TORSE-995183 format. One line per 8 residues: number of its first residue (from 1); their letters; for each residue z, x, y of N, C-alpha, C, CB. Coordinates in steps of 0.05 Angstrom, whole numbers. Last residue first. Glycine has a CB too. Layout:
! residues N
NUM = A = Z:X:Y:Z:X:Y:Z:X:Y:Z:X:Y | ... .
//
This chain:
! residues 78
78 = XXXXXXXX = 1134:-1960:1357:1155:-1950:1376:1146:-1957:1404:1160:-1920:1372 | 1120:-2010:1309:1110:-1992:1330:1132:-1985:1350:1086:-2005:1346 | 1147:-2009:1244:1146:-2021:1270:1135:-2000:1290:1174:-2030:1279 | 1152:-2024:1176:1139:-2007:1195:1138:-2022:1222:1110:-1998:1186 | 1178:-2038:1128:1190:-2046:1153:1179:-2028:1176:1221:-2043:1152 | 1162:-1980:1088:1165:-2008:1092:1178:-2013:1119:1182:-2021:1069 | 1124:-1928:1056:1139:-1938:1079:1140:-1969:1078:1126:-1929:1105 | 1131:-1886:998:1117:-1906:1014:1136:-1916:1036:1107:-1929:996 .
70 = XXXXXXXX = 1119:-1829:955:1135:-1843:975:1118:-1863:990:1146:-1823:995 | 1088:-1841:890:1097:-1825:912:1112:-1842:933:1074:-1810:925 | 1076:-1877:851:1055:-1858:859:1062:-1841:882:1030:-1873:865 | 1123:-1906:845:1112:-1893:822:1091:-1872:829:1100:-1913:803 | 1162:-1891:905:1146:-1908:888:1136:-1892:864:1122:-1920:903 | 1216:-1892:948:1202:-1877:927:1188:-1896:909:1222:-1859:911 | 1216:-1904:1019:1221:-1912:992:1206:-1894:973:1213:-1942:987 | 1240:-1909:1087:1228:-1893:1065:1236:-1904:1038:1237:-1863:1068 .
62 = XXXXXXXX = 1222:-1949:1142:1241:-1944:1121:1227:-1929:1098:1255:-1970:1111 | 1200:-1929:1208:1196:-1941:1182:1219:-1934:1163:1170:-1933:1170 | 1165:-1928:1270:1190:-1924:1255:1187:-1939:1229:1216:-1934:1272 | 1109:-1895:1301:1121:-1917:1286:1149:-1908:1276:1104:-1926:1263 | 1056:-1882:1345:1083:-1875:1336:1096:-1899:1324:1100:-1864:1360 | 987:-1872:1331:1008:-1891:1339:1035:-1882:1328:1001:-1920:1330 | 949:-1840:1308:966:-1828:1328:988:-1847:1338:950:-1820:1351 | 901:-1889:1298:909:-1862:1291:926:-1851:1314:884:-1844:1285 .
54 = XXXXXXXX = 931:-1953:1312:909:-1934:1314:919:-1908:1303:898:-1932:1344 | 952:-2022:1312:954:-1995:1301:928:-1979:1305:961:-1995:1272 | 946:-2075:1326:951:-2056:1347:950:-2026:1338:977:-2062:1361 | 944:-2104:1279:920:-2104:1296:922:-2083:1318:915:-2131:1308 | 998:-2101:1263:976:-2088:1247:951:-2084:1264:970:-2105:1222 | 1029:-2133:1295:1028:-2105:1301:1006:-2090:1285:1054:-2092:1295 | 1028:-2184:1272:1013:-2180:1296:1010:-2150:1303:1026:-2194:1319 | 1065:-2181:1230:1037:-2182:1224:1019:-2177:1248:1030:-2208:1212 .
46 = XXXXXXXX = 1119:-2138:1231:1106:-2160:1245:1076:-2159:1239:1112:-2160:1276 | 1132:-2097:1198:1153:-2116:1204:1142:-2141:1217:1175:-2103:1222 | 1085:-2079:1148:1091:-2082:1176:1113:-2103:1180:1065:-2090:1192 | 1069:-2081:1096:1092:-2065:1102:1101:-2067:1131:1086:-2036:1096 | 1022:-2107:1092:1045:-2123:1086:1071:-2108:1092:1045:-2132:1057 | 987:-2064:1100:989:-2085:1121:1015:-2101:1117:964:-2104:1121 | 1021:-2008:1072:1002:-2029:1071:1006:-2048:1095:1003:-2045:1044 | 1028:-1936:1068:1037:-1962:1075:1014:-1982:1075:1050:-1961:1103 .
38 = XXXXXXXX = 1052:-1872:1046:1032:-1893:1044:1044:-1919:1055:1022:-1897:1014 | 1072:-1815:1080:1080:-1840:1068:1057:-1860:1069:1104:-1851:1082 | 1084:-1745:1080:1065:-1767:1084:1075:-1791:1068:1037:-1760:1076 | 1125:-1698:1116:1119:-1713:1092:1101:-1737:1099:1145:-1724:1078 | 1139:-1674:1164:1114:-1666:1152:1107:-1682:1126:1115:-1637:1145 | 1182:-1692:1193:1187:-1669:1175:1162:-1661:1159:1210:-1676:1156 | 1162:-1737:1218:1167:-1713:1234:1172:-1688:1217:1190:-1718:1253 | 1112:-1765:1174:1138:-1764:1185:1142:-1738:1201:1160:-1766:1163 .
30 = XXXXXXXX = 1052:-1797:1177:1063:-1770:1174:1090:-1770:1189:1044:-1748:1186 | 1026:-1851:1141:1043:-1842:1163:1053:-1814:1157:1067:-1862:1167 | 966:-1884:1123:986:-1864:1118:1000:-1857:1144:973:-1839:1105 | 944:-1950:1101:942:-1926:1117:964:-1906:1108:944:-1932:1146 | 909:-2014:1091:928:-1993:1085:924:-1968:1102:926:-1985:1055 | 868:-2054:1092:896:-2061:1096:916:-2039:1088:902:-2085:1082 | 814:-2052:1091:826:-2054:1065:857:-2057:1067:820:-2029:1049 | 802:-2050:1146:788:-2070:1129:803:-2074:1103:760:-2061:1124 .
22 = XXXXXXXX = 833:-2007:1166:839:-2034:1174:827:-2055:1155:828:-2040:1202 | 858:-1953:1147:834:-1968:1137:840:-1997:1142:828:-1962:1107 | 881:-1893:1173:883:-1922:1174:856:-1934:1165:890:-1932:1203 | 924:-1838:1183:900:-1848:1170:903:-1879:1169:896:-1836:1141 | 969:-1828:1211:950:-1806:1209:924:-1815:1196:961:-1783:1192 | 1018:-1851:1254:997:-1860:1236:976:-1838:1235:985:-1887:1244 | 1080:-1814:1257:1055:-1823:1269:1035:-1831:1247:1042:-1800:1287 | 1152:-1827:1256:1127:-1813:1249:1103:-1824:1265:1122:-1814:1219 .
14 = XXXXXXXX = 1219:-1833:1235:1200:-1834:1257:1175:-1818:1249:1213:-1823:1284 | 1260:-1875:1192:1247:-1850:1200:1227:-1855:1222:1233:-1837:1176 | 1321:-1903:1175:1296:-1907:1190:1285:-1881:1199:1300:-1927:1214 | 1348:-1905:1110:1347:-1892:1136:1320:-1898:1149:1352:-1861:1133 | 1361:-1969:1079:1348:-1943:1080:1347:-1932:1108:1319:-1945:1069 | 1428:-1995:1078:1400:-1998:1086:1387:-1970:1086:1398:-2011:1115 | 1477:-2021:1033:1465:-1998:1047:1436:-2003:1054:1468:-1972:1030 | 1517:-2076:1045:1492:-2067:1031:1481:-2044:1047:1471:-2090:1030 .
6 = XXXXXX = 1584:-2076:1039:1562:-2073:1058:1538:-2062:1043:1570:-2055:1082 | 1631:-2122:1015:1613:-2099:1009:1591:-2099:1030:1602:-2100:980 | 1696:-2140:1033:1668:-2145:1034:1652:-2119:1029:1660:-2156:1062 | 1748:-2124:1036:1738:-2131:1010:1709:-2138:1010:1753:-2154:999 | 1771:-2105:1082:1768:-2134:1080:1758:-2142:1052:1748:-2143:1100 | 1822:-2057:1089:1795:-2064:1079:1793:-2094:1074:1788:-2047:1054 .
//
């Protein structure tokens, strides 16, 4: 063992955008297991991808637990 610690990264999940409010900058993703995740424009890995999102767009994302429920970060279009 080298003695270096490896920072654990959240598991990347796969899902589809089920709700999107472009003007206000947020939406919801439904994971393949049926759970829903809130996400914001700032949750996108690339700001340019926000403009490409539509209902039904397939995405990958990292899962997190928030005070109001699960949310997604590092959202990328598949």
